[in-house]
mmCIF file as gemmi writes it, N, C-alpha and C atoms, coordinates in Angstrom:
data_model
loop_
_atom_site.group_PDB
_atom_site.id
_atom_site.type_symbol
_atom_site.label_atom_id
_atom_site.label_alt_id
_atom_site.label_comp_id
_atom_site.label_asym_id
_atom_site.label_entity_id
_atom_site.label_seq_id
_atom_site.pdbx_PDB_ins_code
_atom_site.Cartn_x
_atom_site.Cartn_y
_atom_site.Cartn_z
_atom_site.occupancy
_atom_site.B_iso_or_equiv
_atom_site.pdbx_formal_charge
_atom_site.auth_seq_id
_atom_site.auth_asym_id
_atom_site.pdbx_PDB_model_num
ATOM 1 N N . MET Axp A 1 ? -133.4 113.088 129.021 1 0 ? 1 A 1
ATOM 2 C CA . MET Axp A 1 ? -133.374 111.7 128.586 1 0 ? 1 A 1
ATOM 3 C C . MET Axp A 1 ? -133.824 110.82 129.749 1 0 ? 1 A 1
ATOM 4 N N . LYS Axp A 2 ? -134.726 109.908 129.461 1 0 ? 2 A 1
ATOM 5 C CA . LYS Axp A 2 ? -135.261 108.989 130.469 1 0 ? 2 A 1
ATOM 6 C C . LYS Axp A 2 ? -135.022 107.562 129.985 1 0 ? 2 A 1
ATOM 7 N N . THR Axp A 3 ? -134.566 106.693 130.899 1 0 ? 3 A 1
ATOM 8 C CA . THR Axp A 3 ? -134.308 105.297 130.564 1 0 ? 3 A 1
ATOM 9 C C . THR Axp A 3 ? -135.023 104.405 131.572 1 0 ? 3 A 1
ATOM 10 N N . LEU Axp A 4 ? -135.834 103.474 131.07 1 0 ? 4 A 1
ATOM 11 C CA . LEU Axp A 4 ? -136.565 102.548 131.935 1 0 ? 4 A 1
ATOM 12 C C . LEU Axp A 4 ? -136.385 101.12 131.447 1 0 ? 4 A 1
ATOM 13 N N . HIS Axp A 5 ? -136.431 100.192 132.388 1 0 ? 5 A 1
ATOM 14 C CA . HIS Axp A 5 ? -136.479 98.767 132.06 1 0 ? 5 A 1
ATOM 15 C C . HIS Axp A 5 ? -137.912 98.317 132.303 1 0 ? 5 A 1
ATOM 16 N N . ILE Axp A 6 ? -138.461 97.543 131.358 1 0 ? 6 A 1
ATOM 17 C CA . ILE Axp A 6 ? -139.852 97.098 131.43 1 0 ? 6 A 1
ATOM 18 C C . ILE Axp A 6 ? -139.881 95.584 131.296 1 0 ? 6 A 1
ATOM 19 N N . GLU Axp A 7 ? -140.649 94.928 132.156 1 0 ? 7 A 1
ATOM 20 C CA . GLU Axp A 7 ? -140.921 93.497 132.015 1 0 ? 7 A 1
ATOM 21 C C . GLU Axp A 7 ? -142.424 93.34 131.85 1 0 ? 7 A 1
ATOM 22 N N . ILE Axp A 8 ? -142.826 92.63 130.793 1 0 ? 8 A 1
ATOM 23 C CA . ILE Axp A 8 ? -144.232 92.476 130.451 1 0 ? 8 A 1
ATOM 24 C C . ILE Axp A 8 ? -144.595 90.998 130.532 1 0 ? 8 A 1
ATOM 25 N N . TYR Axp A 9 ? -145.632 90.683 131.311 1 0 ? 9 A 1
ATOM 26 C CA . TYR Axp A 9 ? -146.05 89.307 131.547 1 0 ? 9 A 1
ATOM 27 C C . TYR Axp A 9 ? -147.448 89.073 131 1 0 ? 9 A 1
ATOM 28 N N . GLY Axp A 10 ? -147.72 87.845 130.623 1 0 ? 10 A 1
ATOM 29 C CA . GLY Axp A 10 ? -149.02 87.464 130.087 1 0 ? 10 A 1
ATOM 30 C C . GLY Axp A 10 ? -148.803 86.703 128.793 1 0 ? 10 A 1
ATOM 31 N N . ARG Axp A 11 ? -149.786 86.771 127.897 1 0 ? 11 A 1
ATOM 32 C CA . ARG Axp A 11 ? -149.617 86.166 126.571 1 0 ? 11 A 1
ATOM 33 C C . ARG Axp A 11 ? -148.948 87.22 125.699 1 0 ? 11 A 1
ATOM 34 N N . VAL Axp A 12 ? -147.611 87.238 125.758 1 0 ? 12 A 1
ATOM 35 C CA . VAL Axp A 12 ? -146.852 88.285 125.08 1 0 ? 12 A 1
ATOM 36 C C . VAL Axp A 12 ? -145.803 87.725 124.121 1 0 ? 12 A 1
ATOM 37 N N . GLN Axp A 13 ? -145.694 86.408 124.027 1 0 ? 13 A 1
ATOM 38 C CA . GLN Axp A 13 ? -144.814 85.801 123.036 1 0 ? 13 A 1
ATOM 39 C C . GLN Axp A 13 ? -145.674 85.115 121.984 1 0 ? 13 A 1
ATOM 40 N N . GLY Axp A 14 ? -145.202 85.142 120.744 1 0 ? 14 A 1
ATOM 41 C CA . GLY Axp A 14 ? -145.96 84.543 119.65 1 0 ? 14 A 1
ATOM 42 C C . GLY Axp A 14 ? -147.088 85.425 119.149 1 0 ? 14 A 1
ATOM 43 N N . VAL Axp A 15 ? -147.087 86.699 119.545 1 0 ? 15 A 1
ATOM 44 C CA . VAL Axp A 15 ? -148.146 87.629 119.131 1 0 ? 15 A 1
ATOM 45 C C . VAL Axp A 15 ? -147.553 88.894 118.491 1 0 ? 15 A 1
ATOM 46 N N . PHE Axp A 16 ? -146.301 88.803 118.045 1 0 ? 16 A 1
ATOM 47 C CA . PHE Axp A 16 ? -145.589 89.915 117.409 1 0 ? 16 A 1
ATOM 48 C C . PHE Axp A 16 ? -145.355 91.088 118.356 1 0 ? 16 A 1
ATOM 49 N N . PHE Axp A 17 ? -145.215 90.789 119.659 1 0 ? 17 A 1
ATOM 50 C CA . PHE Axp A 17 ? -145.011 91.854 120.636 1 0 ? 17 A 1
ATOM 51 C C . PHE Axp A 17 ? -143.711 92.601 120.373 1 0 ? 17 A 1
ATOM 52 N N . ARG Axp A 18 ? -142.612 91.857 120.182 1 0 ? 18 A 1
ATOM 53 C CA . ARG Axp A 18 ? -141.307 92.503 120.009 1 0 ? 18 A 1
ATOM 54 C C . ARG Axp A 18 ? -141.283 93.4 118.774 1 0 ? 18 A 1
ATOM 55 N N . ASP Axp A 19 ? -141.736 92.897 117.648 1 0 ? 19 A 1
ATOM 56 C CA . ASP Axp A 19 ? -141.694 93.705 116.438 1 0 ? 19 A 1
ATOM 57 C C . ASP Axp A 19 ? -142.66 94.877 116.524 1 0 ? 19 A 1
ATOM 58 N N . SER Axp A 20 ? -143.809 94.668 117.139 1 0 ? 20 A 1
ATOM 59 C CA . SER Axp A 20 ? -144.758 95.773 117.33 1 0 ? 20 A 1
ATOM 60 C C . SER Axp A 20 ? -144.169 96.843 118.227 1 0 ? 20 A 1
ATOM 61 N N . MET Axp A 21 ? -143.44 96.428 119.275 1 0 ? 21 A 1
ATOM 62 C CA . MET Axp A 21 ? -142.797 97.401 120.157 1 0 ? 21 A 1
ATOM 63 C C . MET Axp A 21 ? -141.7 98.148 119.398 1 0 ? 21 A 1
ATOM 64 N N . ARG Axp A 22 ? -140.971 97.447 118.542 1 0 ? 22 A 1
ATOM 65 C CA . ARG Axp A 22 ? -139.931 98.104 117.743 1 0 ? 22 A 1
ATOM 66 C C . ARG Axp A 22 ? -140.553 99.187 116.853 1 0 ? 22 A 1
ATOM 67 N N . LEU Axp A 23 ? -141.651 98.871 116.199 1 0 ? 23 A 1
ATOM 68 C CA . LEU Axp A 23 ? -142.321 99.852 115.343 1 0 ? 23 A 1
ATOM 69 C C . LEU Axp A 23 ? -142.83 101.045 116.154 1 0 ? 23 A 1
ATOM 70 N N . GLU Axp A 24 ? -143.389 100.772 117.323 1 0 ? 24 A 1
ATOM 71 C CA . GLU Axp A 24 ? -143.887 101.858 118.184 1 0 ? 24 A 1
ATOM 72 C C . GLU Axp A 24 ? -142.726 102.718 118.681 1 0 ? 24 A 1
ATOM 73 N N . ALA Axp A 25 ? -141.628 102.082 119.055 1 0 ? 25 A 1
ATOM 74 C CA . ALA Axp A 25 ? -140.451 102.825 119.513 1 0 ? 25 A 1
ATOM 75 C C . ALA Axp A 25 ? -139.911 103.714 118.394 1 0 ? 25 A 1
ATOM 76 N N . GLN Axp A 26 ? -139.844 103.182 117.192 1 0 ? 26 A 1
ATOM 77 C CA . GLN Axp A 26 ? -139.369 103.99 116.064 1 0 ? 26 A 1
ATOM 78 C C . GLN Axp A 26 ? -140.304 105.159 115.808 1 0 ? 26 A 1
ATOM 79 N N . ARG Axp A 27 ? -141.598 104.923 115.907 1 0 ? 27 A 1
ATOM 80 C CA . ARG Axp A 27 ? -142.58 106.006 115.707 1 0 ? 27 A 1
ATOM 81 C C . ARG Axp A 27 ? -142.4 107.112 116.736 1 0 ? 27 A 1
ATOM 82 N N . LEU Axp A 28 ? -142.061 106.713 117.972 1 0 ? 28 A 1
ATOM 83 C CA . LEU Axp A 28 ? -141.915 107.671 119.071 1 0 ? 28 A 1
ATOM 84 C C . LEU Axp A 28 ? -140.501 108.245 119.195 1 0 ? 28 A 1
ATOM 85 N N . GLY Axp A 29 ? -139.549 107.73 118.416 1 0 ? 29 A 1
ATOM 86 C CA . GLY Axp A 29 ? -138.17 108.214 118.512 1 0 ? 29 A 1
ATOM 87 C C . GLY Axp A 29 ? -137.428 107.665 119.71 1 0 ? 29 A 1
ATOM 88 N N . ILE Axp A 30 ? -137.771 106.462 120.128 1 0 ? 30 A 1
ATOM 89 C CA . ILE Axp A 30 ? -137.173 105.828 121.307 1 0 ? 30 A 1
ATOM 90 C C . ILE Axp A 30 ? -136.075 104.864 120.866 1 0 ? 30 A 1
ATOM 91 N N . THR Axp A 31 ? -135.012 104.792 121.662 1 0 ? 31 A 1
ATOM 92 C CA . THR Axp A 31 ? -133.947 103.826 121.441 1 0 ? 31 A 1
ATOM 93 C C . THR Axp A 31 ? -133.977 102.787 122.551 1 0 ? 31 A 1
ATOM 94 N N . GLY Axp A 32 ? -133.204 101.698 122.364 1 0 ? 32 A 1
ATOM 95 C CA . GLY Axp A 32 ? -133.137 100.644 123.379 1 0 ? 32 A 1
ATOM 96 C C . GLY Axp A 32 ? -133.233 99.281 122.731 1 0 ? 32 A 1
ATOM 97 N N . TRP Axp A 33 ? -133.87 98.358 123.419 1 0 ? 33 A 1
ATOM 98 C CA . TRP Axp A 33 ? -133.979 96.983 122.92 1 0 ? 33 A 1
ATOM 99 C C . TRP Axp A 33 ? -135.17 96.277 123.541 1 0 ? 33 A 1
ATOM 100 N N . VAL Axp A 34 ? -135.567 95.163 122.903 1 0 ? 34 A 1
ATOM 101 C CA . VAL Axp A 34 ? -136.641 94.302 123.418 1 0 ? 34 A 1
ATOM 102 C C . VAL Axp A 34 ? -136.272 92.859 123.101 1 0 ? 34 A 1
ATOM 103 N N . ARG Axp A 35 ? -136.629 91.937 124.001 1 0 ? 35 A 1
ATOM 104 C CA . ARG Axp A 35 ? -136.365 90.514 123.77 1 0 ? 35 A 1
ATOM 105 C C . ARG Axp A 35 ? -137.355 89.65 124.528 1 0 ? 35 A 1
ATOM 106 N N . ASN Axp A 36 ? -137.52 88.408 124.044 1 0 ? 36 A 1
ATOM 107 C CA . ASN Axp A 36 ? -138.291 87.4 124.767 1 0 ? 36 A 1
ATOM 108 C C . ASN Axp A 36 ? -137.428 86.828 125.877 1 0 ? 36 A 1
ATOM 109 N N . ARG Axp A 37 ? -138.073 86.445 126.962 1 0 ? 37 A 1
ATOM 110 C CA . ARG Axp A 37 ? -137.378 85.751 128.047 1 0 ? 37 A 1
ATOM 111 C C . ARG Axp A 37 ? -137.811 84.301 128.073 1 0 ? 37 A 1
ATOM 112 N N . SER Axp A 38 ? -136.993 83.455 128.658 1 0 ? 38 A 1
ATOM 113 C CA . SER Axp A 38 ? -137.29 82.018 128.694 1 0 ? 38 A 1
ATOM 114 C C . SER Axp A 38 ? -138.509 81.698 129.558 1 0 ? 38 A 1
ATOM 115 N N . ASP Axp A 39 ? -138.903 82.612 130.447 1 0 ? 39 A 1
ATOM 116 C CA . ASP Axp A 39 ? -140.07 82.369 131.302 1 0 ? 39 A 1
ATOM 117 C C . ASP Axp A 39 ? -141.383 82.793 130.655 1 0 ? 39 A 1
ATOM 118 N N . GLY Axp A 40 ? -141.339 83.212 129.369 1 0 ? 40 A 1
ATOM 119 C CA . GLY Axp A 40 ? -142.553 83.604 128.653 1 0 ? 40 A 1
ATOM 120 C C . GLY Axp A 40 ? -142.837 85.088 128.667 1 0 ? 40 A 1
ATOM 121 N N . ALA Axp A 41 ? -142.064 85.847 129.424 1 0 ? 41 A 1
ATOM 122 C CA . ALA Axp A 41 ? -142.237 87.294 129.475 1 0 ? 41 A 1
ATOM 123 C C . ALA Axp A 41 ? -141.466 87.955 128.331 1 0 ? 41 A 1
ATOM 124 N N . VAL Axp A 42 ? -141.718 89.234 128.16 1 0 ? 42 A 1
ATOM 125 C CA . VAL Axp A 42 ? -140.941 90.079 127.255 1 0 ? 42 A 1
ATOM 126 C C . VAL Axp A 42 ? -140.311 91.158 128.122 1 0 ? 42 A 1
ATOM 127 N N . GLU Axp A 43 ? -139.044 91.472 127.848 1 0 ? 43 A 1
ATOM 128 C CA . GLU Axp A 43 ? -138.408 92.567 128.574 1 0 ? 43 A 1
ATOM 129 C C . GLU Axp A 43 ? -137.798 93.544 127.595 1 0 ? 43 A 1
ATOM 130 N N . ALA Axp A 44 ? -137.711 94.795 128.026 1 0 ? 44 A 1
ATOM 131 C CA . ALA Axp A 44 ? -137.191 95.854 127.165 1 0 ? 44 A 1
ATOM 132 C C . ALA Axp A 44 ? -136.528 96.926 128.011 1 0 ? 44 A 1
ATOM 133 N N . THR Axp A 45 ? -135.581 97.607 127.402 1 0 ? 45 A 1
ATOM 134 C CA . THR Axp A 45 ? -135.062 98.848 127.942 1 0 ? 45 A 1
ATOM 135 C C . THR Axp A 45 ? -135.377 99.92 126.916 1 0 ? 45 A 1
ATOM 136 N N . VAL Axp A 46 ? -136.005 100.989 127.367 1 0 ? 46 A 1
ATOM 137 C CA . VAL Axp A 46 ? -136.421 102.07 126.477 1 0 ? 46 A 1
ATOM 138 C C . VAL Axp A 46 ? -135.789 103.378 126.942 1 0 ? 46 A 1
ATOM 139 N N . GLN Axp A 47 ? -135.373 104.195 125.976 1 0 ? 47 A 1
ATOM 140 C CA . GLN Axp A 47 ? -134.688 105.444 126.299 1 0 ? 47 A 1
ATOM 141 C C . GLN Axp A 47 ? -135.122 106.526 125.326 1 0 ? 47 A 1
ATOM 142 N N . GLY Axp A 48 ? -135.34 107.712 125.869 1 0 ? 48 A 1
ATOM 143 C CA . GLY Axp A 48 ? -135.702 108.829 125.003 1 0 ? 48 A 1
ATOM 144 C C . GLY Axp A 48 ? -136.296 109.975 125.794 1 0 ? 48 A 1
ATOM 145 N N . ASP Axp A 49 ? -136.966 110.848 125.066 1 0 ? 49 A 1
ATOM 146 C CA . ASP Axp A 49 ? -137.671 111.962 125.677 1 0 ? 49 A 1
ATOM 147 C C . ASP Axp A 49 ? -138.667 111.42 126.701 1 0 ? 49 A 1
ATOM 148 N N . PRO Axp A 50 ? -138.752 112.021 127.888 1 0 ? 50 A 1
ATOM 149 C CA . PRO Axp A 50 ? -139.651 111.481 128.92 1 0 ? 50 A 1
ATOM 150 C C . PRO Axp A 50 ? -141.092 111.268 128.448 1 0 ? 50 A 1
ATOM 151 N N . ALA Axp A 51 ? -141.636 112.159 127.646 1 0 ? 51 A 1
ATOM 152 C CA . ALA Axp A 51 ? -143.015 111.99 127.178 1 0 ? 51 A 1
ATOM 153 C C . ALA Axp A 51 ? -143.124 110.774 126.26 1 0 ? 51 A 1
ATOM 154 N N . ALA Axp A 52 ? -142.126 110.55 125.415 1 0 ? 52 A 1
ATOM 155 C CA . ALA Axp A 52 ? -142.135 109.398 124.512 1 0 ? 52 A 1
ATOM 156 C C . ALA Axp A 52 ? -141.977 108.097 125.294 1 0 ? 52 A 1
ATOM 157 N N . VAL Axp A 53 ? -141.096 108.095 126.285 1 0 ? 53 A 1
ATOM 158 C CA . VAL Axp A 53 ? -140.905 106.902 127.122 1 0 ? 53 A 1
ATOM 159 C C . VAL Axp A 53 ? -142.197 106.6 127.873 1 0 ? 53 A 1
ATOM 160 N N . ASN Axp A 54 ? -142.839 107.613 128.409 1 0 ? 54 A 1
ATOM 161 C CA . ASN Axp A 54 ? -144.115 107.393 129.095 1 0 ? 54 A 1
ATOM 162 C C . ASN Axp A 54 ? -145.159 106.82 128.136 1 0 ? 54 A 1
ATOM 163 N N . ALA Axp A 55 ? -145.137 107.268 126.878 1 0 ? 55 A 1
ATOM 164 C CA . ALA Axp A 55 ? -146.094 106.771 125.889 1 0 ? 55 A 1
ATOM 165 C C . ALA Axp A 55 ? -145.854 105.29 125.59 1 0 ? 55 A 1
ATOM 166 N N . ILE Axp A 56 ? -144.605 104.86 125.458 1 0 ? 56 A 1
ATOM 167 C CA . ILE Axp A 56 ? -144.367 103.448 125.17 1 0 ? 56 A 1
ATOM 168 C C . ILE Axp A 56 ? -144.644 102.582 126.394 1 0 ? 56 A 1
ATOM 169 N N . VAL Axp A 57 ? -144.472 103.138 127.585 1 0 ? 57 A 1
ATOM 170 C CA . VAL Axp A 57 ? -144.862 102.401 128.794 1 0 ? 57 A 1
ATOM 171 C C . VAL Axp A 57 ? -146.374 102.174 128.773 1 0 ? 57 A 1
ATOM 172 N N . ARG Axp A 58 ? -147.153 103.201 128.458 1 0 ? 58 A 1
ATOM 173 C CA . ARG Axp A 58 ? -148.61 103.037 128.358 1 0 ? 58 A 1
ATOM 174 C C . ARG Axp A 58 ? -148.959 101.997 127.296 1 0 ? 58 A 1
ATOM 175 N N . TRP Axp A 59 ? -148.273 102.04 126.152 1 0 ? 59 A 1
ATOM 176 C CA . TRP Axp A 59 ? -148.495 101.065 125.083 1 0 ? 59 A 1
ATOM 177 C C . TRP Axp A 59 ? -148.208 99.652 125.582 1 0 ? 59 A 1
ATOM 178 N N . SER Axp A 60 ? -147.187 99.481 126.412 1 0 ? 60 A 1
ATOM 179 C CA . SER Axp A 60 ? -146.786 98.161 126.919 1 0 ? 60 A 1
ATOM 180 C C . SER Axp A 60 ? -147.876 97.482 127.734 1 0 ? 60 A 1
ATOM 181 N N . TYR Axp A 61 ? -148.751 98.246 128.343 1 0 ? 61 A 1
ATOM 182 C CA . TYR Axp A 61 ? -149.84 97.659 129.134 1 0 ? 61 A 1
ATOM 183 C C . TYR Axp A 61 ? -150.889 96.982 128.255 1 0 ? 61 A 1
ATOM 184 N N . GLN Axp A 62 ? -150.869 97.268 126.957 1 0 ? 62 A 1
ATOM 185 C CA . GLN Axp A 62 ? -151.802 96.635 126.028 1 0 ? 62 A 1
ATOM 186 C C . GLN Axp A 62 ? -151.069 95.819 124.976 1 0 ? 62 A 1
ATOM 187 N N . GLY Axp A 63 ? -150.034 96.395 124.372 1 0 ? 63 A 1
ATOM 188 C CA . GLY Axp A 63 ? -149.27 95.703 123.346 1 0 ? 63 A 1
ATOM 189 C C . GLY Axp A 63 ? -150.05 95.567 122.06 1 0 ? 63 A 1
ATOM 190 N N . PRO Axp A 64 ? -149.602 94.656 121.179 1 0 ? 64 A 1
ATOM 191 C CA . PRO Axp A 64 ? -150.298 94.467 119.908 1 0 ? 64 A 1
ATOM 192 C C . PRO Axp A 64 ? -151.643 93.771 120.094 1 0 ? 64 A 1
ATOM 193 N N . ARG Axp A 65 ? -152.391 93.707 119.029 1 0 ? 65 A 1
ATOM 194 C CA . ARG Axp A 65 ? -153.788 93.251 119.059 1 0 ? 65 A 1
ATOM 195 C C . ARG Axp A 65 ? -153.986 91.897 119.74 1 0 ? 65 A 1
ATOM 196 N N . HIS Axp A 66 ? -153.143 90.909 119.479 1 0 ? 66 A 1
ATOM 197 C CA . HIS Axp A 66 ? -153.37 89.561 120 1 0 ? 66 A 1
ATOM 198 C C . HIS Axp A 66 ? -152.722 89.299 121.357 1 0 ? 66 A 1
ATOM 199 N N . ALA Axp A 67 ? -152.037 90.286 121.902 1 0 ? 67 A 1
ATOM 200 C CA . ALA Axp A 67 ? -151.41 90.118 123.216 1 0 ? 67 A 1
ATOM 201 C C . ALA Axp A 67 ? -152.466 90.208 124.313 1 0 ? 67 A 1
ATOM 202 N N . LYS Axp A 68 ? -152.173 89.574 125.431 1 0 ? 68 A 1
ATOM 203 C CA . LYS Axp A 68 ? -152.996 89.702 126.635 1 0 ? 68 A 1
ATOM 204 C C . LYS Axp A 68 ? -152.044 89.979 127.791 1 0 ? 68 A 1
ATOM 205 N N . VAL Axp A 69 ? -151.788 91.251 128.031 1 0 ? 69 A 1
ATOM 206 C CA . VAL Axp A 69 ? -150.86 91.665 129.076 1 0 ? 69 A 1
ATOM 207 C C . VAL Axp A 69 ? -151.549 91.525 130.427 1 0 ? 69 A 1
ATOM 208 N N . GLU Axp A 70 ? -150.904 90.813 131.339 1 0 ? 70 A 1
ATOM 209 C CA . GLU Axp A 70 ? -151.451 90.605 132.676 1 0 ? 70 A 1
ATOM 210 C C . GLU Axp A 70 ? -150.769 91.457 133.732 1 0 ? 70 A 1
ATOM 211 N N . HIS Axp A 71 ? -149.489 91.739 133.525 1 0 ? 71 A 1
ATOM 212 C CA . HIS Axp A 71 ? -148.723 92.447 134.563 1 0 ? 71 A 1
ATOM 213 C C . HIS Axp A 71 ? -147.514 93.111 133.918 1 0 ? 71 A 1
ATOM 214 N N . VAL Axp A 72 ? -147.186 94.314 134.351 1 0 ? 72 A 1
ATOM 215 C CA . VAL Axp A 72 ? -146.02 95.037 133.855 1 0 ? 72 A 1
ATOM 216 C C . VAL Axp A 72 ? -145.217 95.535 135.051 1 0 ? 72 A 1
ATOM 217 N N . GLU Axp A 73 ? -143.912 95.33 135.015 1 0 ? 73 A 1
ATOM 218 C CA . GLU Axp A 73 ? -143.006 95.865 136.039 1 0 ? 73 A 1
ATOM 219 C C . GLU Axp A 73 ? -142.05 96.838 135.375 1 0 ? 73 A 1
ATOM 220 N N . ILE Axp A 74 ? -141.791 97.959 136.035 1 0 ? 74 A 1
ATOM 221 C CA . ILE Axp A 74 ? -140.978 99.03 135.459 1 0 ? 74 A 1
ATOM 222 C C . ILE Axp A 74 ? -140.032 99.57 136.529 1 0 ? 74 A 1
ATOM 223 N N . TRP Axp A 75 ? -138.792 99.826 136.143 1 0 ? 75 A 1
ATOM 224 C CA . TRP Axp A 75 ? -137.861 100.497 137.049 1 0 ? 75 A 1
ATOM 225 C C . TRP Axp A 75 ? -136.847 101.284 136.233 1 0 ? 75 A 1
ATOM 226 N N . PRO Axp A 76 ? -136.185 102.269 136.858 1 0 ? 76 A 1
ATOM 227 C CA . PRO Axp A 76 ? -135.165 103.056 136.157 1 0 ? 76 A 1
ATOM 228 C C . PRO Axp A 76 ? -134.021 102.158 135.696 1 0 ? 76 A 1
ATOM 229 N N . ASP Axp A 77 ? -133.419 102.534 134.586 1 0 ? 77 A 1
ATOM 230 C CA . ASP Axp A 77 ? -132.303 101.776 134.027 1 0 ? 77 A 1
ATOM 231 C C . ASP Axp A 77 ? -131.251 102.762 133.542 1 0 ? 77 A 1
ATOM 232 N N . GLU Axp A 78 ? -130.147 102.232 133.062 1 0 ? 78 A 1
ATOM 233 C CA . GLU Axp A 78 ? -129.055 103.048 132.541 1 0 ? 78 A 1
ATOM 234 C C . GLU Axp A 78 ? -128.619 102.494 131.198 1 0 ? 78 A 1
ATOM 235 N N . GLY Axp A 79 ? -127.766 103.212 130.541 1 0 ? 79 A 1
ATOM 236 C CA . GLY Axp A 79 ? -127.218 102.772 129.261 1 0 ? 79 A 1
ATOM 237 C C . GLY Axp A 79 ? -127.324 103.884 128.244 1 0 ? 79 A 1
ATOM 238 N N . SER Axp A 80 ? -126.774 103.609 127.083 1 0 ? 80 A 1
ATOM 239 C CA . SER Axp A 80 ? -126.821 104.559 125.984 1 0 ? 80 A 1
ATOM 240 C C . SER Axp A 80 ? -127.069 103.767 124.698 1 0 ? 80 A 1
ATOM 241 N N . TYR Axp A 81 ? -128.08 104.146 123.972 1 0 ? 81 A 1
ATOM 242 C CA . TYR Axp A 81 ? -128.501 103.398 122.784 1 0 ? 81 A 1
ATOM 243 C C . TYR Axp A 81 ? -128.647 104.345 121.619 1 0 ? 81 A 1
ATOM 244 N N . ASP Axp A 82 ? -128.322 103.867 120.411 1 0 ? 82 A 1
ATOM 245 C CA . ASP Axp A 82 ? -128.433 104.734 119.239 1 0 ? 82 A 1
ATOM 246 C C . ASP Axp A 82 ? -129.582 104.329 118.317 1 0 ? 82 A 1
ATOM 247 N N . ARG Axp A 83 ? -130.249 103.21 118.637 1 0 ? 83 A 1
ATOM 248 C CA . ARG Axp A 83 ? -131.409 102.764 117.858 1 0 ? 83 A 1
ATOM 249 C C . ARG Axp A 83 ? -132.202 101.789 118.721 1 0 ? 83 A 1
ATOM 250 N N . PHE Axp A 84 ? -133.329 101.322 118.222 1 0 ? 84 A 1
ATOM 251 C CA . PHE Axp A 84 ? -134.123 100.338 118.95 1 0 ? 84 A 1
ATOM 252 C C . PHE Axp A 84 ? -133.998 98.989 118.238 1 0 ? 84 A 1
ATOM 253 N N . MET Axp A 85 ? -133.618 97.947 118.999 1 0 ? 85 A 1
ATOM 254 C CA . MET Axp A 85 ? -133.331 96.656 118.411 1 0 ? 85 A 1
ATOM 255 C C . MET Axp A 85 ? -134.174 95.55 119.046 1 0 ? 85 A 1
ATOM 256 N N . VAL Axp A 86 ? -134.55 94.591 118.235 1 0 ? 86 A 1
ATOM 257 C CA . VAL Axp A 86 ? -135.104 93.325 118.733 1 0 ? 86 A 1
ATOM 258 C C . VAL Axp A 86 ? -133.914 92.394 118.889 1 0 ? 86 A 1
ATOM 259 N N . ILE Axp A 87 ? -133.705 91.862 120.093 1 0 ? 87 A 1
ATOM 260 C CA . ILE Axp A 87 ? -132.579 90.951 120.315 1 0 ? 87 A 1
ATOM 261 C C . ILE Axp A 87 ? -133.1 89.609 120.823 1 0 ? 87 A 1
ATOM 262 N N . GLY Axp A 88 ? -132.279 88.604 120.664 1 0 ? 88 A 1
ATOM 263 C CA . GLY Axp A 88 ? -132.606 87.279 121.166 1 0 ? 88 A 1
ATOM 264 C C . GLY Axp A 88 ? -133.674 86.528 120.454 1 0 ? 88 A 1
C-alpha cells in the first residue's frame, strides 16, 4: 500500500478536476480524497497499490481536458481510506 499527498497548481479549478480525479481513482482502485484550496490549487491524498498510485500521479500532471497544470508537488502521506471522496 502506498499513500501520497499531491498538490496541483495551475488552471485546475472550474475545469472538473476534482470529479475527473475521483473517476480516475475509482477506475484505478485508489482510495483517498481530493479538494480545492483557497489559493486556487487542488490537493489530494491518494492510497492504493503502488502501480495505481503512480498512474494517478502521472494523470495529475495533465488532469482533465480543460485543465492547465503548471506544477505538481508530491510527498509521502499517511492515513487509511475506504473510498475516494471529493471534499470541500
